[in-house]
FIKOL-970674 format. One record per residue (C-alpha): residue in three letters; x, y, z. Coordinates in steps of 0.2 Angstrom, whole numbers, plus 2048, in hexadecimal, padded with zeros to 3 digits. Example, Ala and Ser with C-alpha at 12.3 -4.5 7.8 and 13.67 -1.06 7.14 Angstrom:
<sites>
ALA83E7EA827;SER8447FB824;
</sites>
This chain:
<sites>
UNK800800800;UNK8078117FB;UNK80181F807;UNK802831803;UNK80083C813;UNK7FE84F813;UNK802858823;UNK81084D828;UNK81785A834;UNK80785983F;UNK80284E84D;UNK7F8842843;UNK805842834;UNK81383C840;UNK80882F848;UNK803828837;UNK815827832;UNK81781C842;UNK80881183E;UNK80B80E82B;UNK81B80582D;UNK8157F7821;UNK812804813;UNK81B80F807;UNK81682080C;UNK81A832807;UNK81983D817;UNK81584E80F;UNK81B85C81A;UNK810868811;UNK80987781A;UNK7F887E816;UNK7FF889808;UNK80787A7FF;UNK7F68707FE;UNK7EE87E7F6;UNK7FA87F7E7;UNK7F68757D8;UNK80786D7D8;UNK8018627E7;UNK7F88587D9;UNK8088547D0;UNK8118507E1;UNK8038437E5;UNK80183C7D4;UNK8148397D2;UNK81382E7E2;UNK8068237DB;UNK7FD8217EB;UNK7F08147F0;UNK7EA81F7FF;UNK7EB831801;UNK7E9837814;UNK7E5849814;UNK7EA84F826;UNK7F1860821;UNK7E586E826;UNK7E487F82E;UNK7DF87A83F;UNK7E188984A;UNK7CF88C84E;UNK7D289F853;UNK7DD8A2845;UNK7D089B839;UNK7C38A7841;UNK7CE8B683E;UNK7D38B082C;UNK7C48A8824;UNK7CA8AA813;UNK7DB8A1817;UNK7D1893821;UNK7C688F812;UNK7D4890806;UNK7DE883810;UNK7D0878816;UNK7C4878807;UNK7CE87D7F8;UNK7DD8737FD;UNK7D2864800;UNK7CB8667EF;UNK7DC8647E7;UNK7E18557F2;UNK7D084D7EE;UNK7D38507DB;UNK7E58487DD;UNK7DE8397E6;UNK7D08367D9;UNK7DD8387CA;UNK7E882B7D3;UNK7DA81F7D6;UNK7DE8207E9;UNK7D38207F8;UNK7D3831801;UNK7D2832814;UNK7CD844819;UNK7D084882C;UNK7C1853832;UNK7BC859843;UNK7AF859851;UNK7AD86B84E;UNK7A186883F;UNK79486784C;UNK78C875856;UNK78D86D867;UNK77A86E86B;UNK77985B86E;UNK77B85387F;UNK77F842879;UNK78E83D86D;UNK78C84285B;UNK78983484E;UNK79083483D;UNK77E837836;UNK77B847841;UNK779856836;UNK789861837;UNK78687383D;UNK79787C840;UNK79788C84B;UNK7A9892846;UNK7B3895836;UNK7BE88683A;UNK7AF87A83B;UNK7A788182B;UNK7B8880821;UNK7BA86E826;UNK7A886A822;UNK7AB871811;UNK7BB866810;UNK7B0857813;UNK7A485C805;UNK7B385F7FA;UNK7BA84E7FE;UNK7A98467F9;UNK7A78507E9;UNK7B984E7E3;UNK7BD83C7E4;UNK7B382C7E2;UNK7BB8227F1;UNK7BC82B802;UNK7BC82A814;UNK7B8838820;UNK7BF836832;UNK7B984383F;UNK7C384484E;UNK7C584F85D;UNK7D1858869;UNK7E084F862;UNK7F184E86B;UNK802846867;UNK813849862;UNK81A856856;UNK81186685C;UNK80986F86B;UNK7F8869871;UNK7EE86A881;UNK7F885C889;UNK809864886;UNK80287588B;UNK7FC86F89C;UNK80D86789F;UNK81587889B;UNK8098828A6;UNK80C8778B5;UNK81E87E8B4;UNK81A8908B0;UNK8098948B7;UNK8048968C9;UNK7F388E8C6;UNK7EB8868B7;UNK7DB88F8B0;UNK7D28828A6;UNK7C188389D;UNK7B38798A5;UNK7A587C899;UNK7AB873889;UNK7A9860888;UNK7B285587B;UNK7BD84587A;UNK7D0846879;UNK7D883C86B;UNK7E983586B;UNK7F0837859;UNK7F8826859;UNK7E781E85D;UNK7DF82984F;UNK7EC823843;UNK7E9810848;UNK7D6813845;UNK7DA81A833;UNK7E580C82F;UNK7D87FF835;UNK7CB80782A;UNK7D680781B;UNK7DA7F481E;UNK7C77F081F;UNK7C57F780D;UNK7B6802811;UNK7B2810805;UNK7A8820805;UNK7A4821818;UNK7A482E826;UNK7AC827836;UNK7AF82F848;UNK7BF82A850;UNK7C2833861;UNK7C782E872;UNK7BA82387B;UNK7B082D889;UNK7B183F88C;UNK7B684D897;UNK7B8860899;UNK7C8869899;UNK7C986A8AC;UNK7C78578AD;UNK7D485589F;UNK7E085F8A8;UNK7DD8568B9;UNK7E18468B0;UNK7F184C8A9;UNK7F78528BA;UNK7F28418C2;UNK7FC8378B5;UNK80C8428B7;UNK8098438CA;UNK80A8568CB;UNK7FF8608D7;UNK7F88708D0;UNK7E987B8D4;UNK7DD87B8C5;UNK7D188A8C4;UNK7C18868B9;UNK7BC8948AE;UNK7B08968A0;UNK7B589688E;UNK7AE8A888C;UNK7BB8AE899;UNK7C98A988C;UNK7C28B6880;UNK7C68AC871;UNK7C18B285F;UNK7B98A185A;UNK7AA899863;UNK7AC886867;UNK79E879869;UNK79987687B;UNK798864878;UNK7A185B86A;UNK7A284986F;UNK7A383D861;UNK79A82C860;UNK7A681F858;UNK798813854;UNK79C810842;UNK7AF80E845;UNK7AA801853;UNK7A07F7846;UNK7AF7F483C;UNK7B87EC84B;UNK7C27FB852;UNK7BF802863;UNK7C8812868;UNK7D0812879;UNK7C981C888;UNK7D182D887;UNK7D982B899;UNK7E181A894;UNK7E8822884;UNK7EE83288D;UNK7F882789A;UNK80081E88C;UNK80582E883;UNK80C836893;UNK81582789A;UNK81D82188A;UNK81F83087F;UNK82183F88C;UNK82783889C;UNK831829896;
</sites>
């Protein structure tokens, strides 16, 4: 299997490279500008891929809100080019999407069949990327995930570790609920789906069970055995440009039907911290 991965510099790209050890893969370290240039088509076609995993995106939620044209250029227009490439190559395309395509009005985990209704530019641009994937190629998988952490770049876990050393107390949001997802687990789920041979489906793949950011921070402190005061705050107190859904927990039912079950987020978090951070 020949696998072309965009966004190789990110958390998921790095995890995919660790998982696809039995495949020939091209780890494209393309930024959002690169994937919006027509030359990306030639780069992908020259590799002759069987699979194109599109992990590159503009993912800074607040930056997207402040720069909507840039967000749609990267997340919609860039995806159109990648989808065209996959179609011309005869490859299946995997598009990595987000829980932020939902508005957060539910109080039970979102199903793949629930109607998306994003409340910020990031979510809207990623939803347009989903549509571009479906329209641009005949074989596709859309994988929605949430609150991803791993190696390669900063995330909530690495931020909390830094704050324990630099901040007198941790001010963490208590009114947003979701599911932390270890990038390595997400990569395993993607590989599993590809091996099953499924086509043209939307799947949710996020850590099992849910929490708010206070509970997330408490679990990190527990695992690293550090005592630090946590002060719960509302998201509004952060005065961020972009809204976030209050509840964006994903139901992984369709993924589970294929025989793959995501680990509970606490189990995966301990694995990450003990074997990749504290080791």
